N, C-alpha and C positions, 0 to 999 in steps of 0.2 A: 559447619561452615559446608559449600557445595562444592562439588566438585564433580567434571565432566572430563567425558574421554572420548576422543574420538575426536575435538573440536571440526575437522574440517571434513563438511560433507557434500563438499561443491561438486561440479561436477563440470566436464568442457565447455559445456553451453554455457551455464553462469561463470567459469572465467574469461568468456569472452564477453560478456557483457561488462563484467568490472572492467576488465582491458579495456575493453572499448571505450565507456565512461571514461578511464582516465587519459585516455587517447585524445580522444575528443576534446578533452575542456584542455590539454594543452596544445591541439591544434590552435582552437581557439584562442587561447591567450597570444602564442606568436600570432597569428595575424591582426589579433586588435592592438599589440604592441602592449598590453598592460597582463597583469595576471589579477582576475576577480575572483582572490580569494575566499570571501565567501561565499556567492554562487558554485563556486566549481566543490569547494568542501559538502555543501550543500548535495549538490548534486551526487557526486560520488558518493558521501553517504548513504544517502538515496537508495542507491542502484545496490550498496552493498547491504543495507538493511531485508529490501524486498525481493532481493536474488536467497536469502537467508530464509525469508520465511516461507517462499516458494519449495523450497528443503526443510521446512519444518523444524529449522536449527531457532532454538530459544535465545543465541543468542543474538538474533536480530535487533531485538528490545534496546539493546546496547547502541546501536549504529542509529534507531529510530529516534532514540534522545535527540542527538545529536541534529539529525535532518528536521524533525518537527521543528525544534526551535530555530534553526536559520531558516527555515520556508516562512514560519512564521511573520519571522522579521522582513524579509523578502517581499511575500504579499502586501505586509502592511504597506512598504515604503511603493508599490505600484498601486496602493488603491484597491487592492483585492481584498477588503474588509472582511467581508466573509471565509475568502480562505485564511486569512489571520487570525481569525476567531475561533474558527475551526482546529485549525494547529494548536495553538496557544493552550486550547483551554477545553480540546476533548482529545486532541490525539495526544499531544503530551501526555495527560496522566494516564490515557490507558495504558500507556508503555511498562508502566509499575504493574497496571493491573493485568497487563497481559503476561508479565513477565511471572508473578505470583500464580496465574492461575495454570501457564503452562509446566510450572515448575514441577507441579502434582501430578503432572499428567503427560512423563516422560515415558518410552519404551520400557526405562529400568532406570535406577537411582543416580547414576551417572552418563548418564545419556543427554545429546543436547538435540534429539529429533523427541516432537511431539509425537501423540498417537491421533491421527486426524479423523473426522467424523466426517458424515454424509446423513444429509435429512431423509425423512422419508417424505412421499411422493404427496402427502397432505401436508406438510411441514412447507413443502418447496412451493404450493400451491397459494400457500398463506402465505409465504415471503413473496411471490409475485402481486397478491392482493396489496398486501401490505404497502410494498414499494410505490405502485401506480397509483394509489388513493393519496399516499403521503405528499410524494412529488408534483400531483395536480395540487393537491393544496397548499403545498408551500410554493407552487407557481402563481396562485393566485393573491397569496398575501404579498409576494415579492410585487405583482403588476398594482396591489392597490398604492404600492408604496414607492412606484414610479421605478421598477428596475425595468433597467435598458433589454436584459435579456431573462428574465423572470425564469421560464422554464428551464434554461441550462444550467441556474445559479442553482434552481432548486435542485435539481437533479446530481449535480457533482455534491452538495451538500448530503441531502436524504440519503442518497447510495453511498456514499464513504463514511458517515454515522452507522450506516446496518452494516456494512461489509466489515470494517474495524471491531465493532463485534461479534459478527458472525466467524472473524480472525481469534477473537481474543477464544472465543468460545471452542476454536479448532472445528469450525467447519467447513467439508470443500467447497461447498455454494458460494462463498466468499467471492472466488474467482470472477465468476459470472459479472458481480459487479462490479470487483476491482475494474474486469476488462470494460466495462461501459463507463466508470467514471475517469479513466486512462484516456480511451477515445475523447470524450470532451474533453476534458484539461490540456490535451494536443491544439486543441481548435482554439482553447481562450488563449491559451498562453501565446502560439502563433497570433493571435488579432493584437495582443499586448507588443509583442516585439515588431508590428510592424507600425502600433502608436509610438513606439521610443520609447518602452520602459525598461527600466535600469534590471539587469539580472535576467531577461525575459529567456536572450537566444540560450544559453546554458538550461531553463527550466522547460523550455519545448525538448530538447536532447533530453534532459531528465525523464523526460515524460514517456520520449518513443523509446528510452529503455524500460519505463516500465511498465509500458503496454507487451511489448516482446516478451517481460518476465513475467506479464500476469498470465500469459499465452500457457508458456511453460510451466508456472506454476497453477493452471490448471489442469493441466493434463499430468505432473506428479503428484496432486493431493488427490486425483481420481486414484491412482494406484496405491498413495498411502492409506487413503480413508477402505479401499476396497480391504488391503492388508489387514485393517484392523478391525474388520468387519468379521471377517472369516477368523481371526483368531477368538472373536467374542462368539463367533455361533459352535468352534469347538469346545469351550468352556462351558455352554451351556449339554452340549452333547456327552461333556465326558460327565 
């Protein structure tokens, strides 16, 4: 049986994000005169999930299961079929894969915090090359199938898949990709909002909070990965 200690690893900024998304959802519900239950749960669970990821907290996967399940349904109803498929058939199973991967890579046997890693210069260059080539190739394919926004759809899909893989593998560089994905997603859902898409207002809000957290996660994981690197160097010297 798995035991954890010091479950709460959140900092003041993390609580600001969580309280903020809950407050915004309540305000939105009052303004609209009705509670968007599905949209609210998706938004709140999503922000809690990414906040915990930013802290390297393994419990993020529990909230991730809730978020990706609801988000897949919302994206499907909004005719964002690429997002729906991505969440249902990639993000959802990756929550379980990530859980088991992180479980054996924590700071100690009862810790909720994972050991972060960072890529070498050569690996970073390969990541950039891979991202550029695959996004461009994806855009060409989507153009052939008459996608109205091929570059945007290709970028969000390819970069999200890559970032999720790097997250499961505990690489700090995931956050660079998440920042890009979050910026593009804010724009995408803003367009859907102006077109009258259901739940889209809450999705815009959710992605804005994601963006703020991804910047925070980037900063946090630089520190976490540096700490892991120093520990490794110390063990080598010993």
